[in-house]
C-alpha positions in Angstrom: -0.1 0.0 0.0 1.5 3.3 -1.1 0.1 5.6 2.0 1.6 8.8 0.3 -0.4 8.0 -2.9 -3.3 7.7 -0.9 -2.9 10.5 1.1 -2.4 12.8 -1.6 -5.9 12.0 -3.4 -7.3 12.6 0.1 -5.7 15.8 0.5 -6.5 16.7 -3.4 -10.0 16.3 -2.4 -10.2 18.2 0.8 -10.3 22.1 1.8 -6.9 24.0 1.9 -6.3 22.7 5.6 -8.1 19.3 5.2 -10.8 19.5 7.7 -13.7 17.5 6.5 -16.9 19.6 5.9 -19.9 18.7 8.1 -23.4 19.0 7.2 -24.7 22.5 7.8 -28.3 21.1 8.9 -29.0 21.9 12.6 -31.0 19.9 15.1 -32.7 21.6 18.0 -31.3 19.4 20.5 -27.3 20.0 19.8 -25.1 22.9 20.4 -23.4 24.8 17.7 -20.3 22.5 16.2 -17.2 23.7 17.2 -14.8 24.7 14.4 -11.1 24.6 15.2 -8.7 27.2 14.3 -7.4 27.0 10.7 -3.4 27.1 10.7 -1.9 28.8 7.4 1.3 27.6 6.0 3.0 28.1 2.5 2.5 25.6 0.0 6.0 24.7 0.1 6.0 24.2 4.1 2.8 22.0 3.6 4.5 19.8 0.9 7.6 19.3 2.9 5.9 18.5 6.0 3.3 15.9 4.0 6.6 14.2 2.7 8.2 14.0 6.0 4.9 12.4 7.6 4.3 10.0 4.7 8.0 8.7 4.7 7.8 8.0 8.4 4.5 6.1 7.8 6.2 4.1 5.2 8.9 3.0 7.8 8.9 -0.3 9.4 8.9 1.5 12.8 6.9 -0.6 15.0 5.0 0.8 18.3 2.8 -2.6 18.8 3.9 -4.3 22.0 2.6 -7.4 23.7 1.6 -9.1 20.4 1.0 -12.4 22.2 -2.2 -10.8 23.6 -3.6 -11.0 20.0 -3.2 -14.6 19.3 -6.9 -15.2 20.3 -8.1 -12.9 17.8 -5.4 -14.3 15.3 -6.8 -17.7 15.8 -10.2 -16.6 15.1 -9.8 -14.6 12.1 -7.5 -17.2 10.4 -10.2 -20.0 11.0 -13.6 -17.7 10.9 -17.0 -19.4 11.6 -18.8 -21.1 9.1 -22.0 -19.0 10.0 -22.0 -15.6 11.2 -19.6 -12.6 11.0 -16.6 -11.8 13.2 -16.8 -8.7 15.3 -14.5 -6.0 16.2 -15.3 -3.4 18.6 -13.5 0.0 19.3 -14.3 2.0 22.4 -13.0 5.5 22.7 -13.5 9.3 23.0 -13.7 11.7 19.9 -11.0 10.1 17.9 -13.3 7.2 17.7 -16.6 8.8 17.3 -15.4 10.8 14.3 -15.4 7.2 12.4 -12.6 8.2 10.0 -9.9 6.3 11.7 -12.3 3.1 12.5 -13.7 3.5 9.1 -9.9 3.0 7.4 -9.6 0.0 9.7 -13.0 -1.6 8.6 -12.3 -1.2 4.9 -8.9 -2.7 5.4 -10.2 -5.7 7.5 -13.1 -6.0 5.0 -11.1 -6.2 1.9 -8.9 -8.6 3.2 -11.4 -11.1 5.4 -14.9 -10.1 3.8 -17.1 -7.7 4.5 -19.5 -8.3 7.5 -21.8 -5.0 7.2 -21.9 -2.3 9.8 -22.7 -4.4 12.8 -23.8 -2.5 15.9 -24.5 1.2 15.6 -26.0 3.3 18.1 -29.9 4.5 17.5 -30.4 7.5 15.6 -28.1 10.4 15.8 -27.5 10.7 19.3 -24.9 13.5 19.5 -23.0 15.8 17.3 -19.8 14.6 15.9 -21.3 10.7 15.9 -21.1 9.2 12.5 -21.1 6.3 10.6 -19.4 5.8 7.1 -21.4 2.3 6.3 -24.8 3.4 7.4 -26.7 6.7 8.4 -29.1 7.2 11.4 -31.4 9.9 12.2 -34.3 10.7 14.9 -37.0 13.4 15.5 -36.5 15.9 18.2 -38.3 14.5 21.2 -35.6 11.8 21.9 -33.2 12.3 25.2 -29.6 11.2 24.8 -28.4 9.6 27.9 -24.7 8.1 28.6 -22.7 11.4 27.4 -20.4 13.4 29.0 -22.4 15.2 31.8 -25.2 12.9 31.3 -24.1 9.9 33.2 -27.9 8.9 34.1 -28.6 5.4 35.5 -25.8 3.6 33.5 -28.4 1.2 31.6 -26.9 1.9 28.1 -26.2 -1.2 26.3 -22.8 -2.1 24.6 -22.5 1.6 23.0 -22.6 3.5 26.6 -25.5 5.6 24.9 -29.2 5.4 24.8 -32.2 7.4 23.3 -35.2 7.6 25.2 -38.9 9.2 24.1 -42.0 9.5 26.0 -44.6 10.8 23.9 -46.0 9.1 20.8 -45.2 9.7 17.1 -41.3 10.1 17.9 -39.4 8.6 15.1 -35.8 6.8 14.5 -34.5 5.9 11.4 -31.4 3.8 10.1 -30.2 3.5 6.3 -28.0 0.4 5.9 -27.5 -2.8 3.8 -27.2 -6.0 5.7 -28.5 -9.7 5.6 -29.6 -9.6 9.2 -31.2 -6.5 11.2 -31.6 -6.4 15.0 -32.9 -3.7 17.1 -31.3 -3.4 20.7 -33.8 -1.7 23.2 -34.7 -1.7 26.8 -37.7 -4.0 28.1 -39.0 -2.1 31.1 -42.4 -2.1 32.9 -45.0 0.3 31.4 -42.7 0.6 28.1 -44.0 1.5 24.9 -44.9 0.3 21.7 -43.0 0.8 18.3 -44.1 0.6 14.8 -41.3 -0.8 12.6 -41.4 0.1 8.9 -39.3 -1.0 6.1 -39.0 1.7 3.4 -42.1 3.6 4.4 -44.1 0.3 4.9 -45.2 -0.9 8.5 -44.3 -4.4 8.9 -44.4 -5.2 12.5 -44.7 -3.9 16.1 -42.5 -4.0 19.1 -43.8 -3.9 22.3 -41.0 -2.8 24.9 -43.1 -3.5 28.1 -42.0 -6.2 30.4 -39.6 -7.0 33.4 -36.5 -5.0 33.2 -34.1 -6.8 30.8 -32.2 -6.3 27.4 -34.6 -6.6 24.7 -33.9 -7.5 20.9 -36.2 -7.5 17.8 -34.9 -9.6 14.7 -35.8 -9.0 11.1 -34.4 -10.7 8.0 -34.5 -8.0 5.2 -34.5 -8.9 1.4 -31.0 -8.2 -0.3 -30.2 -4.3 -0.9 -30.2 -1.3 1.1 -33.0 -0.1 3.0 -34.4 2.6 5.5 -35.7 1.1 8.6 -38.2 3.5 10.8 -39.4 3.1 14.2 -42.3 5.1 15.3 -43.5 5.1 19.0 -47.3 4.4 19.1 -48.4 5.9 22.4 -47.3 8.2 25.4 -45.2 5.8 26.9 -41.3 5.5 27.8 -39.0 3.8 24.9 -35.4 3.6 25.5 -33.3 2.2 22.5 -29.6 1.1 22.8 -28.8 0.6 19.2 -28.9 -1.4 15.7 -27.1 -4.3 14.5 -26.9 -4.6 10.5 -24.7 -7.4 9.7 -24.3 -10.3 7.2 -23.8 -14.0 7.3 -20.1 -13.9 7.1 -17.2 -11.4 7.0 -15.7 -8.8 9.4 -17.7 -6.1 11.3 -15.8 -3.2 12.7 -17.8 -1.4 15.1 -17.5 2.2 16.6 -18.3 2.9 20.0 -17.0 6.5 20.7 -18.1 9.2 22.8 -16.9 12.6 22.5 -15.0 13.9 25.6 -15.1 10.2 27.2 -12.5 8.7 29.4 -11.8 5.2 30.1 -13.3 5.5 33.4 -16.9 6.3 32.0 -17.1 2.5 31.4 -17.2 1.6 35.2 -20.6 3.8 35.5 -22.4 1.4 32.9 -24.7 -1.2 34.4 -22.5 -4.4 34.3 -25.2 -7.0 34.1 -26.6 -5.0 31.0 -23.2 -4.3 29.6 -22.6 -8.3 29.8 -25.8 -9.0 28.1 -25.1 -6.9 25.1 -21.7 -8.4 24.9 -22.6 -11.6 24.8 -24.6 -11.0 21.7 -21.7 -9.5 19.9 -19.1 -12.2 21.1 -16.2 -10.0 19.7 -13.1 -11.4 18.4 -11.2 -8.0 19.2 -12.0 -5.3 21.5 -10.0 -2.0 20.5 -9.7 0.5 23.9 -8.7 3.8 22.5 -8.8 6.4 25.4 -6.4 8.9 27.3 -6.6 12.4 25.3 -9.0 13.7 28.0 -7.3 12.2 30.8 -4.3 13.9 30.0 -5.8 17.2 29.9 -7.8 16.6 33.4 -6.5 18.8 36.3 -7.5 16.1 38.8 -5.5 13.1 37.1 -3.7 10.7 39.6 -1.2 8.0 38.1 -2.2 5.6 40.8 -6.2 6.5 40.6 -5.9 5.9 36.9 -4.0 2.8 36.8 -6.6 1.0 39.2 -9.5 2.3 37.2 -7.8 1.3 33.8 -7.1 -1.9 35.2 -10.6 -2.4 36.1 -12.2 -1.5 32.8 -9.8 -4.2 31.1 -11.2 -6.7 33.8 -14.7 -6.0 33.0 -14.5 -6.2 29.2 -12.5 -9.5 29.6 -15.1 -11.0 31.8 -17.7 -9.8 29.3 -15.8 -11.2 26.1 -13.8 -13.9 27.8 -12.4 -15.3 24.2 -11.7 -11.7 23.0 -8.2 -10.0 22.6 -7.9 -6.7 23.6 -5.7 -4.0 22.1 -5.0 -0.7 24.1 -4.5 2.4 21.7 -2.4 5.1 23.5 -3.4 8.8 23.0 -1.9 10.6 20.2 0.6 13.4 20.4 -1.3 16.8 21.4 -0.3 20.2 22.6 -2.5 23.2 24.1 -1.6 26.9 24.0 -0.1 28.0 27.3 1.0 32.0 27.7 1.7 32.2 24.0 3.2 29.0 23.2 2.4 25.6 22.6 3.1 22.9 25.3 2.3 19.2 25.5 -0.9 18.1 27.6 0.4 17.9 31.1 -0.3 14.2 31.8 0.2 13.0 28.5 3.7 10.9 29.0 2.2 9.6 32.3 -0.8 8.6 30.7 0.8 6.4 28.1 2.9 4.7 30.4 0.0 3.8 33.1 -1.9 2.6 29.9 1.6 0.5 28.6 1.9 -0.8 32.1 -1.8 -1.7 32.5 -2.0 -3.1 29.3 1.0 -5.6 29.5 0.3 -6.5 33.0 -3.5 -7.7 31.8 -2.0 -9.6 28.8 -3.1 -7.0 26.4 -1.5 -5.7 23.2 -0.6 -1.9 23.4 0.1 0.5 20.3 2.1 3.7 21.0 0.1 6.3 18.8 2.5 9.1 19.7 5.4 7.3 19.0 4.4 6.0 15.7 3.3 9.6 14.6 6.9 10.4 15.4 7.0 11.3 19.1 6.7 14.4 21.3 6.0 17.6 19.2 5.2 15.5 16.3 1.8 17.1 16.0 3.2 20.3 14.8 4.4 18.4 11.7 1.0 16.9 11.2 -0.7 20.1 11.5 1.6 21.8 9.1 1.1 18.8 6.8 -2.9 19.0 6.9 -3.2 15.9 8.5 -4.2 17.2 12.2 -6.4 19.9 12.8 -5.7 23.5 14.2 -6.5 22.5 17.6 -3.5 20.4 17.8 -5.4 17.8 19.2 -8.0 16.1 16.6 -7.0 15.2 12.8 -8.2 15.7 9.6 -9.9 12.9 7.6 -6.9 12.4 5.9 -4.9 12.2 8.9 -7.2 9.6 10.8 -7.3 7.5 7.9 -3.4 7.5 7.6 -3.5 6.3 11.4 -5.8 3.4 10.5 -3.7 2.3 7.7 -0.2 2.2 10.0 -2.1 0.5 12.9 -3.8 -2.1 10.3 -0.3 -2.8 8.7 1.2 -3.3 12.1 -1.6 -5.7 12.8 -1.0 -7.9 9.8 2.6 -7.8 10.3 2.0 -9.3 13.9 -0.6 -11.8 12.1 2.1 -12.9 9.3 4.5 -14.0 12.3 1.6 -15.7 13.9 0.7 -17.5 10.6 4.5 -18.7 10.1 4.9 -19.7 13.8 2.0 -21.7 13.5 3.1 -23.4 10.2 6.5 -24.3 11.8 4.8 -25.9 15.0 2.4 -27.6 12.6 5.5 -28.8 10.5 7.2 -29.9 13.8 10.1 -27.6 13.3 
């Protein structure tokens, strides 16, 4: 894969700074979208920075540690199930929620191992900045989102850490996707309302969410092709939705579970029984845990407390999905402005080291994102290259996709070594 050529095509199609344009359509339930400052650089400096980042991306520098923690995933992906898709879940913050990085991983995995469809997606459009490139969701104004930063609620959110709730009739949620199987995940609760389920505008079923508290799942088998699925509340009664599952009978799904502003410790506030039940239905082969940017900026951060919390997050994920491998991805290089100059996030070094230690102690793999992009201060060159945004924290679409390509290449290098060792053992060498 020639990363420089791929990135050049992305940048040629992007604005001068490389920021992906968002839809201008507004929703009454969302605040105005923040636009990061634009950093103006000369064409010559832009080209030099871009070439330097691309050359580093092409190098065989490895930032993946604890590869043995991926053996269970490699075993599953080398012998996929005869029936059913194989699932990868990525939990994280806004870097994950944008879906650019995850979509690069998704497309690469699906090209190599088969397309399993979108997999799990959150219901509707639960917050500004959430998106999926392989499906599209929307909802009417009468839905309330729980699980976001500042909206911790009761922790009953399902696998995505987010739920949508409506309490009046004629509120709608839709999903546009293409898959061979479809599920709706919701909360079954006493006094729960009913939903009309329609396909391409034609009502085909009714879903009653009334019952004892438990995860609820509605199954539907679509005819081949892309469809728009719509839910409509039928009476003034509470309905809480967790998300959809749109998947195929085989192939890989790469499922984005990111929340803007999230820290890893948020997972400890999720209802564990509900989480375990939802996780069992996904049965992931690989779980990617990608946090740290927001922790690195937190004034109350403590290495000891963070290490204990991060380790507990890993333990709970492993308890809910004992057959899955876990890959921890450290935060990227980030800087903030302080007294007229740019400085690293105050806890960034320590956050990365704690994550590395907890990952390796708990038999997880660890990918040092900051090291792979060039180490401390490298974000400046990524900004100059048009691959990171002017806030020196988030990346442009092309930058995120480069990150996805680098990580996928390292995973596949480990996978190739796994297959070689396995062949040697089989041959008695």
